[in-house]
Residue frames relative to the residue before (quaternion, step in Angstrom):
aa qw qx qy qz dx dy dz
X 1.0000 0.0000 0.0000 0.0000 0.00 0.00 0.00
X 0.1879 -0.8109 0.5492 0.0739 3.60 -1.00 0.62
X 0.4661 -0.6203 0.5500 0.3089 3.47 -1.41 0.31
X 0.1997 -0.8082 0.5472 0.0872 3.59 -0.86 0.98
X 0.6282 0.5898 -0.3073 0.4038 3.56 1.29 0.04
X 0.5574 -0.6044 0.4140 0.3906 3.60 1.17 0.28
X 0.7837 -0.2738 0.2343 0.5059 3.53 -1.18 -0.63
X 0.1719 -0.8375 0.5152 0.0610 3.55 -0.66 1.10
X 0.4598 0.6972 -0.4560 0.3075 3.61 1.21 -0.14
X 0.8687 -0.0416 -0.0078 0.4936 3.54 -0.92 1.09
X 0.4661 0.6584 -0.4688 0.3599 3.62 0.96 0.83
X 0.2382 -0.7678 0.5746 0.1535 3.58 -0.64 1.05
X 0.0961 -0.7804 0.6173 0.0256 3.58 -1.16 0.74
X 0.4123 -0.7416 0.4850 0.2116 3.57 -1.06 0.72
X 0.7083 0.4506 -0.2687 0.4723 3.61 1.06 -0.56
X 0.4858 -0.6836 0.4399 0.3212 3.61 -0.76 0.97
X 0.2577 -0.8193 0.4878 0.1564 3.61 1.11 -0.48
X 0.4680 -0.6333 0.5362 0.3041 3.48 -1.34 -0.33
X 0.2091 -0.7576 0.6029 0.1373 3.54 -0.77 0.94
X 0.1574 -0.7740 0.6086 0.0752 3.61 -0.51 1.18
X 0.3339 0.7660 -0.4932 0.2420 3.55 -0.24 1.13
X 0.6950 0.4224 -0.3799 0.4407 3.50 -1.31 -0.34
X 0.4144 0.7218 -0.4417 0.3348 3.54 0.91 0.92
X 0.6771 -0.4946 0.3649 0.4046 3.53 -1.33 -0.11
X 0.6531 0.5545 -0.2957 0.4225 3.56 1.25 -0.28
X 0.5713 -0.6341 0.4145 0.3158 3.55 -1.25 0.46
X 0.7295 0.3698 -0.2492 0.5187 3.62 1.22 0.10
X 0.3994 -0.6444 0.5901 0.2776 3.45 -1.34 0.42
X 0.2021 -0.7475 0.6158 0.1455 3.51 -1.04 0.71
X 0.0819 -0.8265 0.5570 0.0059 3.57 -0.44 1.20
X 0.1307 -0.7905 0.5971 0.0399 3.53 -0.71 1.14
X 0.1627 0.8109 -0.5353 0.1713 3.55 -0.58 1.13
X 0.4627 -0.6509 0.5291 0.2869 3.49 -1.27 0.47
X 0.1318 -0.7908 0.5916 0.0846 3.59 -1.05 0.63
X 0.0325 -0.8411 0.5398 0.0023 3.57 0.40 1.15
X 0.8434 0.1138 -0.0992 0.5157 3.53 -0.98 0.92
X 0.6820 -0.4371 0.3817 0.4450 3.55 -1.28 -0.48
X 0.3876 -0.7561 0.4721 0.2349 3.64 -0.37 1.13
X 0.6091 0.5777 -0.3405 0.4235 3.55 1.16 -0.60
X 0.6426 0.5514 -0.3209 0.4243 3.60 1.16 -0.42
X 0.5991 0.5849 -0.3801 0.3930 3.58 1.11 -0.47
X 0.0648 -0.8417 0.5360 -0.0080 3.56 -0.71 1.02
X 0.4262 -0.7023 0.4792 0.3091 3.60 1.21 -0.24
X 0.2678 0.7811 -0.5314 0.1891 3.61 1.08 0.48
X 0.7868 0.3053 -0.2451 0.4771 3.51 -1.19 0.67
X 0.6328 -0.5629 0.3316 0.4156 3.57 1.23 0.41
X 0.4363 0.7052 -0.4641 0.3115 3.58 1.20 0.19
X 0.4055 -0.7058 0.5248 0.2492 3.56 -0.93 0.88
X 0.0707 -0.7959 0.6013 0.0022 3.50 -0.92 1.02
X 0.4664 -0.6884 0.4933 0.2554 3.54 -1.10 0.78
X 0.0366 -0.7680 0.6393 -0.0102 3.54 -1.03 0.96
X 0.1319 -0.7769 0.6134 0.0534 3.56 -1.16 0.71
X 0.0226 -0.7842 0.6196 -0.0236 3.52 -1.08 0.88
X 0.0327 -0.8012 0.5970 0.0233 3.57 -1.07 0.59
X 0.0860 0.7480 -0.6562 0.0510 3.51 -1.18 0.81
X 0.4273 -0.6865 0.5263 0.2628 3.59 -1.22 0.48
X 0.1371 0.7455 -0.6393 0.1294 3.48 -0.85 1.08
X 0.8175 0.1700 -0.1590 0.5269 3.59 -1.20 0.64
X 0.6173 -0.5901 0.3099 0.4179 3.53 1.13 0.83
X 0.6844 0.4062 -0.2887 0.5322 3.62 1.16 0.49
X 0.5218 -0.6049 0.4861 0.3543 3.58 -1.18 0.46
X 0.1360 -0.7482 0.6433 0.0887 3.58 -0.94 0.85
X 0.1469 -0.8160 0.5590 -0.0005 3.49 -0.72 1.20
X 0.1170 -0.7850 0.6066 0.0465 3.57 -0.83 0.98
X 0.0381 -0.7414 0.6696 0.0224 3.55 -1.04 0.90
X 0.1312 0.8125 -0.5546 0.1225 3.56 -0.66 1.04
X 0.2922 -0.7333 0.5841 0.1888 3.57 -1.24 0.46
X 0.0667 0.7831 -0.6087 0.1086 3.53 -0.90 1.13
X 0.5197 -0.6426 0.4632 0.3201 3.56 -1.21 0.32
X 0.8088 0.0821 -0.0925 0.5750 3.60 1.18 -0.13
X 0.6134 -0.6007 0.3899 0.3331 3.53 -1.17 0.65
X 0.6374 0.5334 -0.3596 0.4242 3.62 0.93 -0.69
X 0.6459 0.4916 -0.3294 0.4822 3.61 0.96 -0.76
X 0.6314 0.5417 -0.3271 0.4481 3.59 0.98 -0.82
X 0.6814 0.4866 -0.3024 0.4556 3.59 0.90 -0.92
X 0.6492 0.5127 -0.3279 0.4563 3.62 0.95 -0.90
X 0.6797 0.4856 -0.3077 0.4555 3.58 0.87 -0.89
X 0.6657 0.4934 -0.3277 0.4539 3.61 0.89 -0.84
X 0.6102 0.5460 -0.3546 0.4515 3.60 1.04 -0.77
X 0.6602 0.4971 -0.3107 0.4696 3.61 0.91 -0.92
X 0.6560 0.5180 -0.3266 0.4411 3.58 0.95 -0.81
X 0.6703 0.4860 -0.2900 0.4799 3.57 0.94 -0.87
X 0.6258 0.5258 -0.3473 0.4597 3.56 1.00 -0.69
X 0.6180 0.5408 -0.3391 0.4589 3.58 1.06 -0.70
X 0.6515 0.5105 -0.3044 0.4715 3.54 0.98 -0.89
X 0.6561 0.5095 -0.3095 0.4628 3.59 0.97 -0.88
X 0.6540 0.5040 -0.3270 0.4598 3.59 0.98 -0.76
X 0.6319 0.5188 -0.3268 0.4740 3.58 1.09 -0.69
X 0.6139 0.5395 -0.3444 0.4620 3.59 1.08 -0.73
X 0.6552 0.5169 -0.3119 0.4540 3.57 0.99 -0.83
X 0.6620 0.4838 -0.2829 0.4976 3.55 1.29 -0.40
X 0.8269 0.3447 -0.1006 0.4327 3.57 0.76 -1.13
X 0.5264 0.6497 -0.4199 0.3529 3.63 1.19 -0.31
X 0.2313 -0.7474 0.6064 0.1423 3.56 -1.05 0.90
X 0.5447 0.5788 -0.4010 0.4555 3.58 1.32 0.14
X 0.6813 0.4475 -0.2739 0.5105 3.60 1.12 -0.68
X 0.3624 -0.7641 0.4863 0.2200 3.61 -0.48 1.16
X 0.7096 0.4329 -0.2730 0.4843 3.61 1.18 -0.33
X 0.4059 0.6891 -0.5027 0.3280 3.60 1.15 0.21
X 0.6318 -0.5357 0.3912 0.4010 3.53 -1.24 0.44
X 0.6097 0.5557 -0.3379 0.4531 3.62 1.08 -0.77
X 0.6872 0.4902 -0.2896 0.4512 3.57 0.87 -0.92
X 0.6693 0.4904 -0.3159 0.4602 3.52 0.99 -0.80
X 0.6053 0.5354 -0.3587 0.4672 3.55 1.14 -0.57
X 0.6359 0.5356 -0.3140 0.4584 3.59 1.01 -0.82
X 0.6534 0.5155 -0.3238 0.4499 3.58 0.97 -0.77
X 0.6814 0.4782 -0.2892 0.4726 3.58 1.18 -0.37
X 0.3172 0.7786 -0.4896 0.2312 3.56 1.32 0.16
X 0.7674 0.3164 -0.2697 0.4882 3.54 -0.98 0.89
X 0.6446 0.5162 -0.3001 0.4775 3.57 1.31 -0.18
X 0.7552 -0.3835 0.2759 0.4544 3.54 -1.29 -0.33
X 0.6732 -0.4738 0.3567 0.4417 3.61 -1.21 0.16
X 0.2362 -0.7738 0.5808 0.0903 3.54 -1.09 0.85
X 0.3457 -0.7124 0.5638 0.2347 3.59 -0.87 0.90
X 0.1243 -0.8152 0.5657 0.0088 3.58 -0.82 1.04
X 0.6512 -0.5031 0.3957 0.4078 3.53 -1.32 0.25
X 0.6432 -0.5290 0.3863 0.3966 3.57 -1.26 0.45
X 0.6507 0.5107 -0.3371 0.4497 3.64 0.95 -0.71
X 0.6726 0.4815 -0.3162 0.4645 3.60 0.81 -0.83
X 0.6381 0.5170 -0.3347 0.4620 3.56 0.94 -0.82
X 0.6464 0.5315 -0.3209 0.4436 3.57 0.91 -0.94
X 0.6665 0.4962 -0.3033 0.4665 3.60 0.88 -0.93
X 0.6982 0.4545 -0.2962 0.4672 3.62 0.84 -0.85
X 0.6297 0.5199 -0.3453 0.4626 3.57 1.03 -0.62
X 0.6373 0.4983 -0.3234 0.4910 3.62 0.98 -0.78
X 0.6627 0.5142 -0.3104 0.4472 3.58 0.95 -0.86
X 0.6742 0.4796 -0.3164 0.4641 3.56 0.90 -0.79
X 0.6009 0.5371 -0.3580 0.4715 3.60 1.06 -0.64
X 0.6518 0.4907 -0.3181 0.4829 3.62 0.94 -0.80
X 0.6008 0.5582 -0.3434 0.4576 3.59 1.04 -0.76
X 0.6735 0.4818 -0.2862 0.4821 3.58 0.93 -0.94
X 0.6921 0.4762 -0.2940 0.4559 3.61 0.83 -0.88
X 0.7440 0.4048 -0.2175 0.4850 3.62 1.05 -0.67
X 0.4159 -0.7147 0.4554 0.3298 3.62 1.26 0.16
X 0.7779 -0.4013 0.1635 0.4551 3.55 0.93 1.01
X 0.4381 0.7005 -0.4755 0.3021 3.63 1.18 0.01
X 0.7322 0.2888 -0.1958 0.5850 3.62 1.01 -0.76
X 0.1478 0.8121 -0.5429 0.1546 3.55 -0.60 1.12
X 0.2769 -0.7857 0.5281 0.1646 3.59 -0.53 1.13
X 0.6051 0.5534 -0.3719 0.4351 3.60 1.20 -0.06
X 0.4013 0.7518 -0.4332 0.2935 3.56 1.36 0.21
X 0.4301 0.7657 -0.4286 0.2125 3.61 1.21 -0.31
X 0.6159 0.5390 -0.3957 0.4167 3.73 0.85 -0.65
X 0.6701 0.4571 -0.2856 0.5103 3.61 1.06 -0.82
X 0.6376 0.5561 -0.3388 0.4117 3.57 0.93 -0.88
X 0.6445 0.5265 -0.3290 0.4463 3.61 1.00 -0.72
X 0.5958 0.5445 -0.3533 0.4730 3.57 1.10 -0.56
X 0.6946 0.4737 -0.2674 0.4708 3.54 0.96 -0.92
X 0.5575 0.5749 -0.4089 0.4376 3.64 1.05 -0.45
X 0.6602 0.4715 -0.2898 0.5077 3.57 0.99 -0.88
X 0.6460 0.5293 -0.3443 0.4289 3.64 0.91 -0.85
X 0.6537 0.4942 -0.3361 0.4643 3.64 0.94 -0.78
X 0.6617 0.4951 -0.3181 0.4645 3.57 1.01 -0.73
X 0.7692 0.3728 -0.1970 0.4801 3.61 0.88 -0.88
X 0.2994 -0.7720 0.4929 0.2671 3.56 1.38 -0.31
X 0.5671 0.5381 -0.3835 0.4918 3.51 0.97 1.01
X 0.4886 -0.6735 0.4665 0.3002 3.58 -0.84 0.98
X 0.5330 -0.6118 0.4783 0.3359 3.54 -1.12 0.69
X 0.5919 -0.5471 0.4448 0.3905 3.57 -1.13 0.58
X 0.4827 -0.6853 0.4530 0.3037 3.66 -0.73 0.92
X 0.6182 0.5366 -0.3507 0.4549 3.60 1.07 -0.55
X 0.6511 0.4793 -0.3228 0.4921 3.57 1.06 -0.70
X 0.6234 0.5134 -0.3653 0.4630 3.62 0.94 -0.65
X 0.6304 0.5296 -0.3291 0.4624 3.59 0.94 -0.88
X 0.6702 0.4904 -0.3037 0.4670 3.60 0.89 -0.90
X 0.6703 0.5043 -0.2999 0.4544 3.59 0.93 -0.83
X 0.6319 0.5548 -0.3216 0.4353 3.54 1.05 -0.85
X 0.5984 0.5815 -0.3596 0.4177 3.60 1.10 -0.58
X 0.6850 0.4653 -0.2812 0.4851 3.54 1.26 -0.40
X 0.5963 0.5964 -0.3212 0.4308 3.54 1.39 -0.12
X 0.5343 0.6019 -0.4784 0.3514 3.56 -0.98 0.86
X 0.3476 -0.7777 0.4865 0.1942 3.59 -0.50 1.13
X 0.4830 0.6163 -0.4517 0.4276 3.57 1.31 0.05
X 0.6534 0.4921 -0.3107 0.4842 3.60 1.28 -0.35
X 0.6176 0.4763 -0.3344 0.5290 3.58 1.34 0.14
X 0.1289 -0.8158 0.5638 0.0084 3.61 -0.34 1.32
X 0.1029 -0.7993 0.5917 0.0194 3.56 -0.70 1.13
X 0.1260 -0.7653 0.6293 0.0487 3.57 -1.00 0.91
X 0.2791 -0.7967 0.5111 0.1617 3.65 -0.18 1.28
X 0.6358 0.5441 -0.3461 0.4242 3.63 0.99 -0.69
X 0.7688 0.3129 -0.1831 0.5268 3.57 0.85 -0.87
X 0.3006 -0.7751 0.4792 0.2816 3.58 1.35 -0.29
X 0.4212 0.6891 -0.4662 0.3611 3.51 0.83 1.04
X 0.2097 -0.7392 0.6307 0.1081 3.49 -1.32 0.53
X 0.0138 -0.7800 0.6251 0.0244 3.58 -0.97 0.84
X 0.2001 -0.7467 0.6272 0.0946 3.54 -0.89 1.09
X 0.3773 -0.8140 0.4023 0.1821 3.52 -0.34 1.32
X 0.7662 0.3639 -0.1850 0.4962 3.56 1.01 -0.83
X 0.4607 -0.6462 0.5263 0.3051 3.65 -0.90 0.81
X 0.7516 0.3444 -0.2758 0.4904 3.58 -0.88 0.91
X 0.4843 0.6391 -0.4639 0.3765 3.63 1.17 -0.09
X 0.0143 -0.7816 0.6235 0.0098 3.50 -1.19 0.70
X 0.3545 -0.7586 0.5245 0.1541 3.51 -1.13 0.77
X 0.0576 -0.7534 0.6547 0.0203 3.57 -1.22 0.71
X 0.1267 -0.8210 0.5553 0.0393 3.56 -0.47 1.20
X 0.2995 0.8112 -0.4656 0.1884 3.57 1.22 0.36
X 0.6436 0.5503 -0.3235 0.4222 3.54 1.17 -0.47
X 0.7766 0.2902 -0.1444 0.5402 3.55 1.25 -0.16
X 0.5501 0.6924 -0.3768 0.2755 3.59 1.15 -0.64
X 0.7048 0.4749 -0.2980 0.4347 3.61 0.80 -0.98
X 0.6523 0.4971 -0.3283 0.4687 3.56 1.00 -0.69
X 0.6220 0.5368 -0.3205 0.4715 3.54 1.07 -0.74
X 0.6847 0.4779 -0.2831 0.4719 3.59 0.96 -0.92
X 0.6367 0.5181 -0.3489 0.4522 3.60 0.96 -0.72
X 0.6487 0.5009 -0.3198 0.4755 3.57 1.03 -0.80
X 0.6623 0.5068 -0.3161 0.4523 3.58 0.92 -0.78
X 0.6408 0.5097 -0.3310 0.4691 3.58 1.09 -0.66
X 0.6239 0.5228 -0.3322 0.4765 3.58 1.03 -0.74
X 0.6353 0.5313 -0.3248 0.4567 3.57 1.00 -0.80
X 0.6193 0.5208 -0.3397 0.4794 3.63 1.09 -0.69
X 0.6533 0.5103 -0.3194 0.4590 3.57 0.90 -0.83
X 0.6427 0.5158 -0.3131 0.4721 3.60 1.00 -0.79
X 0.6514 0.5164 -0.3175 0.4563 3.55 1.02 -0.83
X 0.6545 0.4788 -0.2925 0.5068 3.61 1.27 -0.50
X 0.6061 -0.5886 0.3494 0.4051 3.58 1.20 0.10
X 0.5923 0.5531 -0.3702 0.4542 3.58 1.26 0.13
X 0.0739 -0.8406 0.5365 -0.0106 3.56 -0.17 1.29
X 0.6734 0.4481 -0.2992 0.5061 3.60 1.15 -0.56
X 0.3852 0.7203 -0.4671 0.3385 3.56 0.16 1.28
X 0.1275 -0.7529 0.6409 0.0782 3.48 -1.41 0.40
X 0.1197 -0.7730 0.6214 0.0451 3.55 -1.04 0.86
X 0.0103 0.8044 -0.5935 0.0234 3.57 -0.86 0.98
X 0.0169 0.7752 -0.6313 0.0170 3.55 -0.97 0.89
X 0.7948 -0.0907 0.0093 0.6000 3.61 -0.37 1.22
X 0.8112 -0.2492 0.1963 0.4913 3.60 -0.76 -1.03
X 0.6061 0.5556 -0.3442 0.4532 3.55 1.23 0.34
X 0.0035 0.8110 -0.5811 0.0673 3.56 -0.63 1.15
X 0.0828 -0.7684 0.6342 0.0225 3.53 -1.05 0.94
X 0.1165 -0.8227 0.5560 0.0219 3.57 -0.70 1.11
X 0.3029 -0.7362 0.5815 0.1677 3.48 -1.11 0.80
X 0.7769 -0.1781 0.1794 0.5767 3.60 -0.96 -0.83
X 0.5693 -0.6369 0.4005 0.3314 3.58 -1.12 0.70
X 0.6484 -0.4807 0.3992 0.4349 3.58 -1.31 0.22
X 0.6380 -0.5200 0.3818 0.4205 3.61 -1.17 0.40
X 0.8360 0.1638 -0.1274 0.5080 3.57 -1.02 0.79
X 0.6509 0.4649 -0.3224 0.5062 3.58 1.15 0.53
X 0.4739 -0.6930 0.4673 0.2773 3.56 -1.08 0.67
X 0.7928 -0.1249 0.1008 0.5880 3.53 1.29 -0.41
X 0.5785 -0.5389 0.4618 0.4021 3.54 -1.34 -0.04
X 0.3403 -0.7539 0.5334 0.1769 3.53 -0.78 1.03
X 0.0113 0.8192 -0.5668 0.0867 3.58 -0.37 1.27
X 0.1831 -0.8121 0.5504 0.0638 3.55 -0.52 1.21
X 0.3296 -0.7327 0.5664 0.1834 3.54 -0.96 0.90
X 0.4214 -0.7151 0.4925 0.2616 3.59 -0.74 1.01
X 0.5243 -0.6349 0.4707 0.3170 3.58 -1.07 0.72
X 0.5455 -0.6188 0.4540 0.3368 3.57 -1.09 0.63
X 0.7809 0.0478 -0.0097 0.6227 3.52 1.05 -0.84
X 0.2781 -0.8161 0.4816 0.1573 3.63 0.06 1.30
X 0.6266 0.5707 -0.3429 0.4050 3.63 1.05 -0.57
X 0.6515 0.5310 -0.3050 0.4479 3.55 1.24 -0.48
X 0.4601 -0.7177 0.4193 0.3121 3.58 1.26 -0.22
X 0.4327 0.6781 -0.4829 0.3460 3.59 1.21 0.25
X 0.0862 -0.8195 0.5665 0.0096 3.58 -0.77 0.98
X 0.2963 -0.7505 0.5650 0.1724 3.60 -0.42 1.19
X 0.6205 -0.5746 0.3620 0.3921 3.62 -1.12 0.37
X 0.3916 -0.6521 0.5826 0.2864 3.51 -1.34 0.32
X 0.3118 -0.7875 0.5098 0.1512 3.56 -0.61 1.16
X 0.2258 -0.7367 0.6237 0.1315 3.55 -1.25 0.48
X 0.0731 0.8648 -0.4835 0.1141 3.55 0.08 1.32
X 0.0360 0.7480 -0.6627 -0.0077 3.54 -1.30 0.50
X 0.8472 0.0633 -0.0809 0.5212 3.54 -1.11 0.80
X 0.6079 0.4820 -0.3603 0.5180 3.55 0.92 1.06
X 0.3389 -0.7185 0.5750 0.1956 3.52 -1.36 0.30
X 0.0518 -0.7864 0.6146 0.0342 3.56 -1.14 0.57
X 0.0084 -0.7985 0.5996 -0.0529 3.56 -0.94 0.97
X 0.1412 -0.7872 0.5955 0.0759 3.57 -1.16 0.63
X 0.1143 -0.7612 0.6358 0.0563 3.54 -1.10 0.84
X 0.2977 0.7422 -0.5739 0.1764 3.57 -1.15 0.57
X 0.5214 -0.6587 0.4746 0.2628 3.50 -1.37 -0.07
X 0.2779 0.8096 -0.4925 0.1573 3.63 1.16 0.39
X 0.8138 0.2011 -0.0958 0.5368 3.58 0.96 -0.83
X 0.7611 0.3400 -0.2037 0.5135 3.58 0.92 -0.78
X 0.3996 0.6736 -0.5166 0.3461 3.51 -0.11 1.35
X 0.1947 -0.7567 0.6077 0.1419 3.52 -1.30 0.16
X 0.2128 -0.7529 0.6008 0.1640 3.64 -1.00 0.71
X 0.0108 0.7919 -0.6053 0.0800 3.51 -0.78 1.21
X 0.8336 -0.0604 0.0015 0.5490 3.59 -0.65 1.08
X 0.7509 -0.4181 0.2257 0.4586 3.58 0.89 0.91
X 0.6599 0.4872 -0.3139 0.4781 3.61 1.22 -0.13
X 0.2819 -0.7556 0.5706 0.1551 3.57 -0.92 0.86
X 0.1042 -0.8082 0.5796 -0.0039 3.56 -0.59 1.21
X 0.3752 -0.7080 0.5527 0.2291 3.60 -0.88 0.94
X 0.5836 -0.5665 0.4483 0.3709 3.52 -1.32 0.26
X 0.5915 0.5538 -0.3432 0.4751 3.54 1.34 -0.33
X 0.2244 -0.8074 0.5371 0.0963 3.58 -0.62 1.15
X 0.3600 -0.7006 0.5781 0.2129 3.57 -1.05 0.85
X 0.3931 -0.7442 0.4851 0.2372 3.59 -0.52 1.08
X 0.6111 0.5872 -0.3387 0.4086 3.56 1.20 -0.63
X 0.7893 0.2935 -0.1374 0.5215 3.57 1.11 -0.69
X 0.3775 -0.7146 0.4985 0.3136 3.60 1.17 -0.56
X 0.6318 0.5247 -0.3377 0.4600 3.62 1.24 0.14
X 0.5804 -0.5468 0.4661 0.3832 3.51 -1.29 0.35
X 0.5123 -0.6687 0.4350 0.3180 3.61 -0.87 0.90
X 0.3052 -0.7924 0.5133 0.1247 3.54 -0.97 0.96
X 0.4812 0.6691 -0.4491 0.3450 3.66 1.18 -0.06
X 0.3014 -0.7260 0.5900 0.1842 3.58 -0.88 1.01
X 0.3290 0.7491 -0.4725 0.3276 3.48 0.08 1.35
X 0.0988 -0.7480 0.6421 0.1361 3.52 -1.37 0.12
X 0.1470 -0.7749 0.6106 0.0709 3.56 -1.12 0.68
X 0.0874 -0.7716 0.6292 0.0344 3.52 -0.88 1.00
X 0.0895 -0.8119 0.5769 -0.0038 3.58 -0.74 1.09
X 0.1468 -0.7427 0.6466 0.0933 3.52 -1.05 0.89
X 0.0726 0.7989 -0.5870 0.1091 3.60 -0.79 1.01
X 0.6724 -0.5219 0.3408 0.3991 3.57 -1.25 0.28
X 0.8195 0.1081 -0.0345 0.5618 3.62 1.08 -0.61
X 0.6732 -0.5667 0.3177 0.3531 3.55 -1.16 0.60
X 0.6528 0.5110 -0.3321 0.4501 3.59 0.93 -0.78
X 0.6425 0.5134 -0.3283 0.4645 3.61 0.95 -0.81
X 0.6711 0.5142 -0.3052 0.4383 3.58 0.86 -0.94
X 0.6688 0.5216 -0.2839 0.4473 3.52 0.99 -1.00
X 0.7053 0.4615 -0.2694 0.4659 3.56 0.82 -0.95
X 0.6547 0.5194 -0.3170 0.4484 3.58 1.02 -0.74
X 0.6321 0.5345 -0.3654 0.4257 3.64 0.85 -0.80
X 0.6581 0.4988 -0.3181 0.4657 3.63 0.88 -0.85
X 0.6646 0.5253 -0.2981 0.4399 3.52 0.93 -1.00
X 0.6888 0.4846 -0.2872 0.4564 3.59 0.84 -1.02
X 0.6006 0.5605 -0.3496 0.4505 3.57 1.05 -0.73
X 0.6986 0.4608 -0.2637 0.4797 3.61 0.95 -0.84
X 0.6943 0.4985 -0.2781 0.4383 3.55 0.97 -0.86
X 0.4055 -0.6830 0.4991 0.3463 3.56 1.06 -0.77
X 0.7024 -0.5254 0.2702 0.3970 3.55 -1.21 0.45
X 0.6614 0.5179 -0.3512 0.4135 3.67 0.82 -0.74
X 0.7536 0.3565 -0.2210 0.5061 3.62 0.60 -1.05
X 0.6626 0.5414 -0.3189 0.4075 3.57 0.95 -0.85
X 0.7070 0.4441 -0.2847 0.4711 3.58 0.85 -0.89
X 0.5415 0.5711 -0.3979 0.4715 3.57 1.20 -0.40
X 0.6524 0.5000 -0.3136 0.4754 3.61 0.94 -0.84
X 0.6270 0.5211 -0.3395 0.4691 3.59 0.98 -0.70
X 0.6604 0.5048 -0.3131 0.4593 3.56 0.89 -0.87
X 0.6663 0.4820 -0.3023 0.4820 3.62 1.15 -0.51
X 0.6284 0.5283 -0.3300 0.4660 3.59 1.25 -0.17
X 0.4288 -0.7311 0.4547 0.2737 3.64 -0.46 1.09
X 0.8542 0.1714 -0.1436 0.4695 3.55 -0.90 0.99
X 0.5967 0.5902 -0.3457 0.4197 3.60 1.31 0.02
X 0.0020 0.7621 -0.6474 0.0046 3.51 -1.26 0.61
X 0.0643 -0.8325 0.5503 -0.0007 3.56 -1.10 0.61
X 0.2176 -0.7221 0.6444 0.1260 3.52 -1.34 0.57
X 0.0900 -0.7907 0.6052 0.0197 3.56 -0.76 1.10
X 0.1034 -0.7963 0.5959 0.0116 3.58 -0.67 1.21
X 0.0259 -0.8071 0.5895 -0.0196 3.60 -0.77 0.98
X 0.3403 -0.7232 0.5643 0.2066 3.58 -0.94 0.89
X 0.0282 -0.7889 0.6129 -0.0351 3.56 -0.71 1.16
X 0.6775 -0.4810 0.3448 0.4367 3.62 -1.21 0.17
X 0.6884 0.4589 -0.2646 0.4954 3.57 1.25 -0.40
X 0.7100 -0.3948 0.2593 0.5223 3.57 1.30 0.06
X 0.6705 -0.4685 0.3694 0.4410 3.54 -1.27 -0.28
X 0.1564 -0.7755 0.6093 0.0537 3.51 -0.90 1.10
X 0.2360 -0.7895 0.5587 0.0939 3.53 -0.92 1.02
X 0.0791 -0.7526 0.6529 0.0332 3.56 -1.07 0.84
X 0.0999 -0.8001 0.5892 0.0521 3.61 -0.96 0.83
X 0.4676 -0.6211 0.5443 0.3153 3.50 -1.24 0.58
X 0.6820 -0.5222 0.2970 0.4171 3.57 -1.12 0.40
X 0.7363 0.4192 -0.2554 0.4657 3.64 0.99 -0.62
X 0.4625 0.6984 -0.4650 0.2866 3.65 1.18 -0.15
X 0.6199 0.5674 -0.3598 0.4053 3.58 1.00 -0.62
X 0.6702 0.5084 -0.2703 0.4683 3.55 1.30 -0.49
X 0.4934 0.6478 -0.4388 0.3799 3.57 1.30 -0.15
X 0.4511 -0.6883 0.4802 0.3036 3.68 -0.70 0.97
X 0.0011 0.7995 -0.5995 0.0378 3.51 -1.08 0.77
X 0.5546 -0.5858 0.4795 0.3454 3.52 -1.29 0.45
X 0.3688 -0.7349 0.5275 0.2137 3.56 -0.83 0.98
X 0.4902 -0.6604 0.4750 0.3129 3.54 -0.95 0.76
X 0.6412 -0.5218 0.3757 0.4188 3.64 -1.12 0.46
X 0.6238 0.5378 -0.3437 0.4511 3.62 1.01 -0.76
X 0.6671 0.4970 -0.3040 0.4642 3.57 0.94 -0.87
X 0.6349 0.5299 -0.3337 0.4525 3.53 1.01 -0.86
X 0.6580 0.5110 -0.3136 0.4555 3.58 1.00 -0.85
X 0.6428 0.5064 -0.3256 0.4737 3.61 0.99 -0.80
X 0.6607 0.4947 -0.3250 0.4617 3.64 0.95 -0.82
X 0.6656 0.5091 -0.3106 0.4486 3.59 1.06 -0.65
């Protein structure tokens, strides 16, 4: 996905526009009007003005859209939000050998380790999802995941013996959490953690919380396919968020959502996949098999917070529509759309609450209603 608005740093806009996000792609596509010279807007007289900022964190562009009465306040708040994301990356990255997560992994097989509040929160949320999903969501998947990183690069399946060996280190039952002492113990030497299934949603939510603490409530934070929305833009009922079609060539158009004070995330294989010996493997690994998931599908989850939406979308994608949407229905405030490519076209499955998610009505529907 791409940005179509040119340079977005510190640029105010007057039109609420459409946020195309929560998609299968690594970018948000932001459609917006740019009336006049954006550098001239100052929010004088207490008028709320739209500002946009972008920085790269967690190997993805994070995009902030916020409304403020002056540019200085917008810049300070955005800086604090990006700093919060950067701090979380220093905690949660499994690519950075000096991150807190990596250091914890290096101590696998040893005594319990006291960790930061953020890392404990992420691991506690992750283990809870592991329990609820019967192991489909698992932050201990990293030993298998590292084999697949090489497989995607070399376009060659990992050695089955190495997958079997790595899978013996996988299982969140081997990760012991002590909430009172705030410690984590990884029972097996060689265990490694990967928080990629929850980190971006968690970080987007944390950044929005920073903006709210600075008094900016009309804001949206997006990182890759994870979006967290606060209060809506002025004179709007919500942020318009369009779900990308699973197969654009077929002309199927999922609904455009209208969200406020909610999070939305999408998982799927549209861009991050590898084809080996005629099989298409997603970047999302099934802990039960040690293989990249082969279902041609996408899952969009709406939830009260970013971490819940991010973890659920991965989980539902792995579980499939029957078991996955049941899990969504058991999650307070959550709803989901599951799209699957079949020989007869794209088939859509919805959780029980998805019909209640506000959405933008099509021009045809507006005309019929009128």
